[in-house]
N, C-alpha and C positions, 0 to 999 in steps of 0.2 A: 504493500500500500504506500509506504514512504517513497519507494522508488518511483512509483507511478506519479506522485505529486512532484517529485524533483524533475522528472522528464517533462511534465506539463508546464512547470514554471520556466524551464529552459526554452521550451517551445515558444512561450509568450515573449521572452526576451529576444530571441532570434527574429520573431515576427516583427517586433518593434524596430529592431535595428535595420531590418530589410524592407521597411514600409515603403521606402522611396523607389523600390523596383517594382512595386505593384502599380495598379492603374491610378491610384490617388497619389499625386506627386506634390501635394500642398506643403509637405514638410521637407522637401528636397531643394537644395540650392546649388547653383553652379559656383565655380571658383572664379571670383572677380578680383583682379589685381590692378594696382597703379604702378607705373614706372616713373619714379620721381626724377625730375630733371631741372637743372638750372645752368644756363650757359652764359649768363651775364650779358656782356656786350659783344661776345664773339660766337664761335662755333664749337669751342672746346667744352666738354662737360666739366662743370665746377661744383656740382651739388655736394659731393663729399668734402670738398675744401671749405665750403661756405656754410653748410647747414648740418647740424648734428642732432637736432631734436625736431619732431614734427607732431603737431596736433591735427587730428582729422575730424571733420564734421560732415555728416550726411543729411541732406534735406530732401523731403519728398516733394511731390508736385504742388502741394499747398504751402511750401516753405516751412514745414514743420521739421525740427531737428529730430531725426529718428535714431541717430547714433552719434556719440562724441567719444573720442578716445585718444590716447597717446600711442602712436605707432611704435611697436617694440623696437628696441635698439638694433637688433640684428637685421630687421627688415630695413631700417633707415640706412644701415651700413651697406646693405646689398642693393639699396635704391629700389626695392620692390616691396610694396605694401599690399597686404591682403585686406580686402574690404570685409566687413562683417557679413553674415548671412542676410541676404536681402531678397524680398519677393520680386517677381518680375515687374518691371516698370522703369521709368526714367527718373533719375535723381540728380541733384546738384551736389558736387563734392567741393568742399573748401578745405585747404590745408594751410597751416601757419607754421613757419619755420623759426626755430630758436626762441621759443616762448619760455625762457628760463625764469625771468622775473616779470612776466607779463600776465595781466588779468584780461579775461574775455568775458564780456557781459552782453545781456539782452538777447541771448541765443534763442529764447522762446518768443521773441517779439513778432516773428513772421515777416520782418522787414529787414533786408540785408543792409539798408542804410542806417538802421538802429543797432545792429550787431557790431560792437566795437571791441578793439583790443588796444591796450596801452599799458604803461608802467603800473605795477602793483601800488607803488607809492602814490601815484596820481589819484587812483580810485579810492585810496585810503585817506586822502587829504593830507598826506605828508609831503615833505620837501622832496622834489624829484631831481636827480642828478643826470638822468638820461634814460634812453630806451635800450632794449635788447637790439641786436643786429637782426631785425625782423625781415622775413620773406613771406610771400603770399602766393597761393595758387588756387585756381578753380577750374572745374570742367563739368560738363554734363556727361552723365554716365547712364547708359541704358543696360539694365539687367534683363537678359533674355529668359523666357520660360524654360524651366528645367526639362531636358529630354534625355539626359545622359550625363556623362562625365565632362561637360564642357568647361573650358577655361579660357577666359579672355583677359588680355592685358592692354591697358590704355595708358598712354603717356600723359602726365600732368606737368605743365611747365610753370616754374616758380618765377616771380618777379620780386625785385627789391621793394621794401616798404620803408626804407630808412636812408638817411644821409649819415656819413661819418664826418664829424666835426673835430678839428684839432686846432687848439689855440695855444700860442706861445707868447709869453710876455717877458721881454728882455729889459734889463736895467733896473730891476727891483732890488734895493739893498737887502742884505741878510737881516731878517727880523731879530736874529740873535745878537746883532751888533748895534742895537739901538735904532733899528729901522722902523719900529713901531708896529710890527706885525704885518703879515701878508694881506693884501686886499682880497676881496671876494670877486669871483669871476662868474658872471651869469650869462645865460642866453634867454632873452625875453621875447615874448610874443609868439612862441612856437605853438603849433597845433599839436595837442597831446595824444590824439587817438587816430586810429585808422578803422574804417568800416569794412564789411565783408564784400565790398566792391573794390577794395584797395584804394579808397579815397580818404584823405585826411578829414578829420571831424573833431568837433569840440571847440569850446571857447579857448582863446589864446592863454597860454600859461608861461610862467617863468621857471627855468631850471637853474639850480645852483650847482655849478660844476665842481667835481672833485679835482683837486690840483696836486701837483708834485713840485718841489722846489729844489733847484740845484744851486747851492751857495757859491760854488766855484765860478759859474757863469752868470750868476744873478738872474737865473732863468726860471720862470714859473710856467708849467705846461699843464694842459688839460685835454682829455680826449673823451668824446661822448657820441652816442648815436641819437639822432632826432628823427622824427617822422618827415616824410617827403612833402612838406608844406608847399603850397602853390604861390603864396604871396610873400616873396622875399622882402618886400619893402616894409612889411610890418614886423620884421624880426631884427633884433639888436643884440650884439655882443657887448656886454657892459662890464667894466672894471670899476669897482668902488671900494672905499674903506669898509671894513666889516662892521663898523659901529655907526656909519652915517650913510645916507641915501644918495648924496651927490656923486656924480660919476668922475672918475679919474680919466677914463677914456671910454668912448662909445663908438661902435662900428655898426652902421646900418648895412645889413646883409645884402639888400637889393643893390645899393650903391657899390658895395665892395665887389659883388659878382659882375656888375656892369663894367666896372673898371678893370676887371681881370677875367676876360673871356677864356683864358686858358683853363678855367674851371668850368666844366660842362655838366650842368645839372640835369641834362636830358638822359644821361647814361644810367645804366643800372647800378654800377659801382661808382659812387661819387665820394671823394674826399674833399672837404672844404677846409683848407688850411689858412689860418690867419695869424700873422705876426704883428704884435703891438710892441713898439720899442720906445723906451724913455731914454733920451740922450741929450745932454746939454740943455736941459729945460724944455725940450721939444718932444712931441709924441708923433711917431710915424706909424702908419698902418700899411702892410704889404703882404704879398704872398711870400712865404719862406723860400730862400734861394734853393734849398735842397729839393723843393717840390718843382720848381721851374726846371732845374737840371734833369729831374726824373721824367717830366712830362714832355718837354719841348721837342725831343727827337721825333716823336710821333704826332705832335700837335698839328 
């Protein structure tokens, strides 16, 4: 009698596991994959060089998020991501790259213009020092009805969602030698978020940059990522005393870029380098010489 029950239970288990080979295929899914790609401004694959973490979002025809997950690291390393089991239909896939300290909000809004990603500190109301080096990708993906062991792979192309900003301030006395302390370095008026159409969004915000100081060269430097804002004329790099609001130096980013067309903000990979120098009572603003030497041969 016991043997009969065991055989019966095993039969039910096998039937359940094999249900997708019967006429009812509702619980069966094809294998659907994404080939992750980022080529920047050229034709060479740069994905593994630029992107090390990917968050995946799947939306149905009504813009409802039916799945969100972090793609396993081995799949990111292999540039091949497996989608979750999905019923037949057409979906929109959105992937975000390098969301280490990034918050994603309003996923359930049903409006891609309201789905935003930005710095954790910004959403928490804290001081922001910059963004992750963010990348964005989207594609429409049609899952076919299951008829067997189908597998389909579709390429999804990433685009940059950030600018790299590097600021160097030369001629600042060593604060340890009676210099009165290092000034604060800000970038003001930046757009803090990007939506799920890869468009900047949100009210302008001010970032307080993290700086390093080299006493031998009296050089303060800062490097940060900012979103790819559209209106450069509203953005300023500002150097000010830490205890007062007035500026020691202020650079309008729109005017700086117009004066230095060697910096091409239409490219995917953009570094905006700014040198502020105090010398003999004067303040000069320029593109660092090392950047000119690096870019000019191909400019």
